[in-house]
N, C-alpha and C positions, 0 to 999 in steps of 0.2 A: 582414296588409293583402290583402285579396281584389284580383282585377284582373279588370275588365271587358272582356269580349272585345269587338274591333270589331265594328261592323254599320253598316248603310246603310238600316237601316230608318228609316222617316220616324215621328219621334215623333209622340204627339198630345197634343190641348191640354184634351182631358177623356176619358170614356168613348170606346172604339175598338173597332171589329170587326178590327181587323188592320192589315197596312202597306197593303192595296188599298183597303179600306172605311172609312178613317177619317171619321168623321162631323164632327169639330173638328180642322182644321189647327193646327198648333203656330202660335202667335201672332207671327211674325216679324217681322211688319209690312213686307214688301217686303225684308229682308233673305236673300240667297240663300241655301238651303238647303244644309247640308255634309251630309258623312257625320257619324255622331256615333256615341258610345260609350253602349250601354244600360247601363244599374245592373241588375244580375243578381243578386237576392236568393239567398243560401246555401241549397243544397237543393233550388234547383226544379231542375225536367227543362227546361233552356232551350235552345233551339234557334233563332237568329235568325229563320228562316221562320217560326217559330210565334206571333212577336210577338202576344200576346194581353193584352187588356187587360178588364175595365173599370176603371179605377182601382187601377192596379198588381197586380191580380191574376192570375198572382203576380209579375209583373214590368211596369214599365212607366218610360220614361225620366225626364218629367214632367208628370204630371197637375196642372193649375191649379188648387189651393184658392182658393175665394173669398177676397176681400181682408178682412182681419180674422181667418180661420179661424187656430185654434191647430193646431199640428203637435204629434206625440206629445211627451210630456215625456222628458227624459234625453237624454244623448248617444248616438249610434248608430254600430254600425259604419261606420270610414271606408274606401272603397275606393280604387283606385288608377287615374287619379291624382285626386288631390281636386278636388273640384267647387268653385269659387268664384264667388261673385257681386259686382262692384264697384260700389259705392254712389259715383258721384262722377266726372266724365268729364273734370275740367279739367284744369290744365296738369301737375302732377304725376302724373296718371293717364296722360295722353299721351307724357309723357316718359319716365319712370322705370317707374311699375307693369305697363303693359299690354305695353312692350317686353320687360320682362324677365320678366313670366309667359308671356308666347308663346315665350321661349328656355327655358324650364321645363317643357316639354309631358309629360316623363316626371312631372313632380311635381305640375301644378296643370292642369285646364282651366277656362277660364273662359267659362262657363254662360249668365251675362247679365250687362249694364251696367246700369246706374239712374241717370239725371241729371233734375233739375227742367225742366232744359231736354230737350223731347222731341227736338227737332230736333239737339240735340249728342248725346245717347243713341244716335240713329238712324246720326249719321255715324261715330260711333267704332266702333261695331257693325259697321259695314262696315268702316271701315277694316282693322281686327283679325281679321275673320271671325269674329265673335261672334255666335251664333245669336239671341240674344233680346234686345231693347232695351225698357225699361220707363220711367215716367216717375212712378212713385209706388215709394217703397220696401216698402210693404204687401206688392206683388206681388212683389217680389223676394223677402221673406220666406215667401211662401207658396210658395217653388219648391222642389224636391228638389236641395237643394247640401249641400255639409259646411261650407262657411265663408263667410265675409263679409269682404270688404275695404272699411273706409269711409274716404274720401278726399275728402270732399264739405264744402264749405264750412260752418264752425262755425254754430252747436252742433251737436254729434254724440254728444249724450248719450242724446235720447230713442231714435234708431236703434241706438245701440250697446246700451243695455238691451234693447230689442226684440229684437235679434239674439240676445243671449246667452239669452233668456228662450226665443227659437224651438229652443233647442238648436244653434246653430249656434258652432263657432268663427270668434273676430273679431278682427280685426287692425284696430286705430283709429290713423290718422295722426294724428302731433303737431297741436295741443295736443289732451291727452284732453278735458280740457276746460277752465272757467274759475272753477269754485265748488266748494267743498269739499263742499256737498250732493250737487251732481252726480258727483265724483268718487265717494263713497260710494256713490251708487245706482247706479253703473257695477261698484263693486269687490264690493259685495252680489250684484249679479247676475252678475258671473262668479264667485265661490265658489259660489253656487248651481246654477249650469251645471255646475262642476266641469271643462271641457275648458280650451282655451288660449284667453287674452284677451292678445294683444301689442299693445303701444303702438309706433307707428313711429318710435324712436327709432334711426335709420340710423345716425347716427355711431359709436356704440359697437358696431356689425359691421364698422366702416371697417379695414382692416388696418392702417393707420397708426397708428388709435387704440389698436388691441389691443397694438403695439408699443410706444406710449409708456408704457400700463399696464404693463407689465412693467419701465420704467426707474423710472417712478416708484416703484413697490414696491420696488425695490432702492434708491431713498434713503431710503425709510421716514421716521427720524423727524430726518433732517437738512434735510427741507424746510422753508426759510423764507419763501420767497415765491411767489407763483402771480397770474398776469396772463392775463385774456383781452381780448383787444382785437376787435372784430367791428364792421366797416366795411361797410355795409349799402348798396349802392346799389339804386335803383328797380327791380323784378323785372323791369319792361317791356323794361329794357336786355338782360337774361337770355333773355329770352322770345321778342325780336324775330331770336333765331337759329334757332328754330324753326318748323315749317309745322303751328301750330295748329287745329283745328277749333274756331270762336267761333260762336254764334249769340247772338241777342236775344230770344229768347222765353219767357223765364224771367217767370213770371206775376210781377205787381206785388205780387200779395199775398205771395209767399214771399220775395221782397227785403223786404218790411215787415215781417215776423216775423222775419226775421234782425236787422233794425236794434231791434226791439224786444227780442230777446234778449240782442243787446250792451248795450242800454242796463240791462235785467235782473241782468245778470250783473256790470256795475260797481257796482249800488245793493247789490248782497247780499255782493260780497265786500269793497268798499271805502265804501260811504254814498254820500254826496252830495259828488261831488268835482269839480275842475276839469277841463275837456276836457285840460289837459297830461298829467294825473296820469292819465285814463281811456286817452290815447293812449297813452302808457310803458306801461300796463297791456297793452294786446294787443300792443304790441310784443315784451313781454317773453316772451308766451304763445305767440305765432306765429313768432318768428324766435330770441331769444335763449334759448329753450326748449333749444336745440341745446347751448348751451354751459353751462345750468344743470345736465342731466340728464348732460352729459360730467363736470362735475365731482363731482358725485354718486357716479358711477361712479369715479370715482379716490379721492375723500376721502370719503365719504359725505358726510350732511346737514351743513352748517355750525350750528355752536354759535347765531350770533348774525349778525344784519344790522349791522354798525357804524354804516353810514352810507349813505345814498341822496341821489344827485344826480339830478336830471330838469331841461333845459331845452330849449331852441329849440322849446318847441310839442310837447314829449313826444317830439321825432326824437334826443334826446340823454341817455342813461341812463348814470349810474355807481353801483355799488354795491360795498362793501368788504366781505367774510363774514370773518366767523373760523371756523377749524376746531379742531377737539378738540387737534390736534399745538402750537397755538399760532400757526400759520400763518395769514398773511393773503392774501385773493384781491382783487385790485381787476380788477373785471369791468365793460369799457364797451362799450356798443352806440350807434352811430351810424349814423343813414341819411343817406347822401353826394348823395340827389336825382339829379342828371344828370351825376354824375363815373363815367366809364366806368370803375369799377373795384371789386374786392369782395376784402376781406383779412379773413379770419378765424380769430385765431390763439391757442393755448394755449401758455403759457410757465410751467414750474416748474422752481425755482431750489432745490438745497440748498447745503450747505457744500464738495463738491468735484464737482457737476454741474449739469447744465442741459440741460434738454430743450425744446425748441419743435416745435409741431405746427402746421401749416399746412392748412387745408382747403379745395378749391376750394367754387364755389357749389353749393347742390343740385341745381340743373338741369343740373349738367354729366356728360357722359358719357365715359367713355375718359381722364378727366383724374384723376391721381391724388393724394391728399394727399401731404403730404410731413412728415420728420421729420429734424431735426439734433437730435446728440447732444455736447453741450460740454462738456470736463471736463479734470482733471489726471490724468495716470498716475501710477503708483508709484516714477518716477522725477522727478516735477516738472514734467513736459512737457506742455504744453497741446495739448489735440487736440478737432477735430471731427469727427464723422462724421455719414453719411447713409446711415442704412441702408435695404437694399433692401426695397420694398414690394409686397406681392403685390398682382398687377393683378388686381383683382375689385372689380367694382361694388357698393359696400356697401348701396344697396337690393336689389340680388340677394341679396346676404348675409342681409339679414335675411329675404326671403322663404324660402328656402331653409330657415334656422332656425326660421322658422313652420311650414314642414311635416315637420320633424323632430317639433316638438314635438306637431302633431296627430297624428300616426303614432305617437308613442311614445317616440321616440329621441332626446329632447332635454327638458331643462326651461326653460322661457320667463327668458330673461335681461332680459327689459324687460317685465314684467307691470303689470297697472293700479295694486295695490296702492304698486308704488316711485313709479310715475307722480304718485300722490295728493302723495307728497312736496313736488314740483316744482311745484305747484298752491299748496301751500300757502306755499312759498319765494316764488313771484311776489308773492302777495297781502302778505308780509311785507316783500316789497321797496319795495313801492309806499306801503305803512304806514309804513314807516320814514321816508320823505320826509314823508308828511303829516304825521306826530308832530314831526319837527324846525321846522314851521313855513314 
């Protein structure tokens, strides 16, 4: 992987005659210009003082292509650091992804952010020192990037497919999508691209989860019972602890499109169902998905959904899952509304050993998950241990994994083809409830 030499050359927006005669300045929309790294092509006789364009002949930081224009097909050589663009500047971007990317400056360079709220994109770009802010994802996909991170409001399918077809390594925050048709579209685009398409399943990158995974594998066929309890308070209670940029300039047409997409997804996945079932469907996809993909990583896909209960207007969900070993899992998700408490636990019990994994909220920074191991030793004495957990943010770890996959040093642990199974399971869970009448 080649390294870009640093430069303070002012990048151009279209064709330019050099650093002092740029006819079209980079469209920063008021964002202060910072020193940038210039993407040099291999074999070019490059010297920072010679910055000559037009249109990347032989090099240019980022000529702006026309909206909807097509990038050259296929994967390109990735330079260091990986140039990444972010679509979606909401809470998870501000609290987790952007701070972590800023710390990973040897691995990533955030080249642009995009949000359907122009004011939010501008404010976030200014806060994190990002040179470009945009309000249309097509402008971002017409940029000279290596990778795209999608953490905007659902649905993500359209932009995910467009990103992959444009030749970008793509990171898709959970949920991948809502329907199997959308999942298939993303999987097909990822296969055609041939690069990295990673789903943001951060909990499997949690050091405590990895320790729990080793413990569970050691228990093997003795596992008898699995239990998930996810007590979810309203997100506003978590977000109140952060200074977030927020604006109310999202176009009404965008909000209407999002509502229509949700209705269409429910109709496609489930048919004509009650509001309770629809609400549970989105809670499963948006929140309990963390527990479901964790279960799949530990035990594989369940053989069947034994039963599902949905109550309290879709704010309470319990599903019993049957696994190939014969073990059952009772998984519950409950919205607590105004109780300032969050609890998310996974318990696995075998004949002689038990594991309890407890997660903090996904908005937490600097709070570790905990692991408790209980059992009976060779002398028949009961024991309880609390293994030491590595002090590392799982969101940061999934980004470093994404980088390794892009640069050829790793195989994606959370690919879209696996995430499709989670979409199918969510549909099965709700359909089991509907079938019971």
